[in-house]
N, C-alpha and C positions, 0 to 999 in steps of 0.2 A: 506492499500500501504508499508506505515512503517511498517507492521510487515513483509511482505511477503522479504522488502533488510536487515533484521533484520535477518531472517532463512537464506538465499541467507551467509550473511555474518559467522552469525555462521557456516555453513555447512562448507562454505571454513578454515575456522579454523582446523576444527575437518578434515576434509582432511590435512593440514598444518603440525597438532600435528602426525594424521597419517602417514602422507608419512616419517616421521624421523625414526620414532622406529614402528618395522612389528608387529601389535597386529591383537587381534579379535575384531569386534567391535558391540556388540550386539546393534539392538536400538528398546524399547518396546511403543508400541501405550498405553496411556492410555485414559480412556473415562469416563467423567463425567456422574455421575450413573443418568439416566434417561432412562426408559424405552423404547427401539430403539424397532419399531415395523416392523420391514423388506422393505425391494423393491425385488426387482427380483434380485439383487446382491447383498446385506447385509441381515444377517439373525437377527442379535443383537449384543447387546453391543462388543461382541467378534470378529469376522467379521471389525467392524468400528475401533475395537483397529489394528488390525493386518494390514487393510487397514491403517489406520495412521502410521506406522515405513514401511510397502514398500514404500510408495511414498519418505520416506526419502532416502532409501536403493538405492532407483532410482535413486535421485537425486546425492548419493554418486557414483554412478558405470556407469553412462552415463554422464551426468554430470562434473564429477572431478576425473573420470577413478579407484578409491577405485577395487583392486582384488573384484569380488562378493564370492570367497571363502574364503575373511578374512570378510563380513558379516553375522551377523545373524536377519531377526528379525520375531519379538515375541509382540502378543498380550496379555497388561495384564485384558483386560474390565474393567469392573470402580470396580476390588477388593484391588485397593493402592491408597488411595484419597490424596489429600494432604490436606484437610480442608472439612469440613461436606456438603454433598451437597444440603442444603434447602434450595439455591437462585442462580440463572440464573449466576451472581457473581460470586459465587466458582464455579462452573461447569463449569464457563468456565478456571476456578486456575484451575480446574483436568484435564478437556481434550489438553493432551501435548503428546511429545515424548520426550521419556526420551533412551539418547546414553552414553552407557559405552564402556569407551576403557581400555580392558584389553591388560594386556602381554601374548604373548608366556605362558603356564604354566609351562616350565623348565627353560625358563627365570628367571618366579615368584621365582621359590624355589630356584635357583638363586641367587638370592636378595635375600631373606630372609634370605637365609645360610648363605651369605657377612654380613647381617645386625647383628645377627646373634653372627659370631665372632668376628666382633669390638664390640661390646656390651661387653667381654667379655674379652676383651685388657683393 
């Protein structure tokens, strides 16, 4: 139950940050490496990681009002682990969803150019 409250708190913080700056927000679902044998809905770790990401996107859009056009859901399967997948504790650490807040690309280039001009002074 504690993890659910922490997740909701973090999603509200992401929403608050997102509402101040018009960004794109890709979410990446990542799973620990453990062969997923699939079921009627999920075929493998790719499907599982995308499902993890879309779950966060649904909360951001339905519950927090983030525009769907600004969100990207992606799955990374088991290919970017934080730690070795040699124990159940480590596999748990590798099961995560990463939320990245990116500026609009034109605004990002403007920020870089401004900083480069400031450094020349």
